[in-house]
C-alpha positions in Angstrom: 55.9 86.7 49.4 52.2 86.6 48.4 51.1 90.1 47.6 47.4 90.2 48.3 45.6 93.8 47.6 42.6 95.0 49.7 39.0 96.2 48.6 38.3 98.2 51.9 38.1 102.1 50.9 40.0 104.5 53.4 37.0 107.0 52.9 35.0 104.4 54.8 37.0 103.8 57.7 35.4 104.0 60.9 38.9 105.2 62.5 41.9 106.7 60.8 45.1 108.1 62.4 48.5 109.4 61.3 50.6 108.3 64.2 53.6 110.4 64.0 57.2 108.9 63.5 58.9 107.5 66.9 55.5 107.5 68.6 53.3 105.0 70.7 49.8 104.0 70.2 47.0 102.0 71.7 43.6 101.2 70.6 41.0 98.5 70.6 39.5 96.5 67.7 36.9 94.7 67.8 36.0 91.1 66.7 35.4 91.1 62.9 36.7 94.9 62.5 39.9 95.0 60.0 42.6 96.8 61.2 45.5 98.4 58.6 48.7 99.6 58.9 49.8 101.8 56.1 54.0 102.6 55.4 53.3 106.4 54.4 57.1 107.3 53.5 58.1 103.7 53.3 61.2 101.7 55.2 59.3 102.6 58.6 59.4 99.3 61.4 56.3 99.5 63.0 57.1 97.5 66.4 53.2 95.7 67.5 51.7 93.6 70.1 48.5 92.1 71.0 46.2 91.3 73.9 43.1 90.0 74.3 40.4 92.7 75.5 38.9 90.3 77.7 42.0 89.1 79.7 45.2 90.5 78.7 46.8 87.7 80.0 46.3 86.4 77.0 48.4 87.9 74.4 50.1 87.6 71.2 52.9 84.9 71.2 55.8 84.9 68.7 56.2 81.0 69.5 52.9 79.4 69.0 52.4 82.0 65.5 55.5 80.4 64.3 54.7 76.9 65.2 51.1 77.2 64.0 51.9 78.2 60.4 55.9 76.8 60.4 57.3 79.8 59.2 59.2 82.6 60.5 57.8 85.3 58.6 54.2 86.8 58.6 51.9 87.8 55.0 48.8 87.4 53.9 46.9 84.3 55.4 49.1 84.4 58.7 47.3 83.7 61.7 48.6 85.7 64.6 48.2 83.4 67.8 47.7 83.8 71.4 49.8 82.3 74.5 46.8 79.9 74.8 46.7 78.7 71.3 43.6 80.8 69.9 43.7 83.0 66.6 43.8 86.4 67.7 44.2 88.2 64.0 44.4 86.9 60.8 46.5 89.0 57.9 44.0 89.2 55.0 45.7 91.7 52.6 49.3 92.7 52.5 51.4 94.4 49.7 54.5 94.1 51.5 54.7 90.3 51.6 56.9 89.9 54.5 57.2 90.8 58.1 59.3 90.2 61.2 58.6 88.1 64.0 62.2 87.5 65.7 63.8 90.9 65.9 62.0 92.1 69.0 61.8 95.6 70.2 64.8 97.9 70.6 65.6 99.3 74.1 68.0 101.0 76.2 69.9 98.0 77.0 70.0 96.5 73.6 71.1 100.2 71.6 73.9 100.2 74.6 74.9 96.3 73.8 74.5 96.8 69.8 76.2 100.1 69.2 77.5 102.0 72.2 77.2 103.4 75.5 76.0 106.5 74.6 73.0 105.4 72.9 71.5 104.0 75.6 69.3 107.2 76.6 68.0 107.3 72.8 64.2 106.9 72.5 63.3 103.3 71.8 60.4 100.9 71.8 60.5 99.4 74.7 60.2 102.8 76.2 57.2 103.6 74.1 55.5 100.5 74.7 55.7 101.3 78.7 54.6 105.0 77.9 51.6 103.6 76.2 50.2 101.3 78.7 51.2 103.5 81.7 49.2 106.7 79.9 46.2 104.3 78.5 46.2 106.6 75.5 43.0 104.2 74.1 40.7 105.5 77.0 40.1 101.8 78.1 42.7 100.5 80.2 43.6 96.7 79.6 45.7 96.8 82.7 49.2 96.1 81.4 52.1 96.3 83.4 55.8 96.2 82.5 56.2 92.2 82.7 53.3 91.9 79.9 55.6 93.5 77.2 56.4 90.2 75.4 58.3 89.3 71.8 56.5 91.6 69.3 55.9 91.4 65.7 57.7 94.3 63.5 55.8 94.9 60.3 57.2 96.1 57.5 61.1 95.1 59.2 63.5 93.0 57.2 65.4 90.9 59.8 66.9 87.8 57.5 68.3 84.7 59.2 71.6 83.3 58.3 72.6 80.1 57.6 74.3 80.0 60.9 71.1 80.8 62.8 72.2 84.2 63.3 69.9 87.5 62.8 70.7 90.8 61.0 69.1 93.9 60.4 68.8 94.7 56.8 67.4 97.9 54.8 63.7 97.8 54.8 61.4 95.8 52.0 58.8 98.4 52.0 57.8 101.3 50.1 55.3 104.2 50.3 52.0 103.4 50.3 52.5 99.7 51.3 50.3 98.2 54.0 49.2 95.3 55.9 45.6 94.6 56.8 44.5 92.1 59.8 41.1 90.9 60.5 40.2 90.6 64.4 39.5 87.2 65.5 38.7 88.3 69.0 38.3 91.7 70.9 41.9 92.7 71.0 44.0 95.9 72.4 46.6 96.9 70.1 49.8 98.2 71.0 52.2 100.0 68.8 55.7 101.7 68.6 56.2 103.6 65.4 59.9 102.7 66.0 61.9 105.3 66.6 65.5 103.6 66.0 68.4 105.7 64.3 71.6 103.2 64.5 70.3 100.4 62.0 68.6 100.6 58.5 65.3 99.3 59.7 63.8 102.7 59.1 66.4 103.9 56.5 67.7 106.1 59.7 64.8 108.0 59.5 61.8 107.2 61.3 58.5 108.2 59.5 55.0 108.4 60.0 52.4 105.5 59.4 48.4 105.9 58.8 46.4 103.3 61.2 42.9 102.8 59.9 39.8 100.3 61.4 36.8 99.4 59.4 33.5 97.9 60.8 32.9 94.3 60.6 31.4 93.4 57.1 
């Protein structure tokens, strides 16, 4: 789990926003810009998807990313690949050390299956994604629909794979002030659900805000 710190100063960020606990966010990051997600209070899962601004049919692909780097988890040096085999972003700094590619986004259906029928109507990441693309909070809609919600990255989330190939949701491995930083290799739309999950330890049973920053290309 390589730890690589950033030299970028938040005072000089072109964009700086604190995303409240449990809320969605959508924004464009231009090629060469650097995008940081900072875990303000620790142990917060940040469900994230990326789409090409030029053509949102090209989007982040968990399968292609895992295959390209031959690793399940993301960290400094990882390239996030599209479904067309193109690098979308590169992780250039990471003080957490490992991020999940397998756990997916919580949904009404998965909350029901994993926990209980009465959990079905709880706030969840899939609904956050749909809310963001419906209301287009970035101001420049990429034309996404429900069918475009694919397998996502869970930044800061800890989902170990057991010897039998099963997934378990464990306490997060992040801490207050930990961050991951990515350089965009193409113009991308970033779609985030700052996970509202209360039923497993991915958020310490207490969702908290995250800070999102963008720096201009160097």
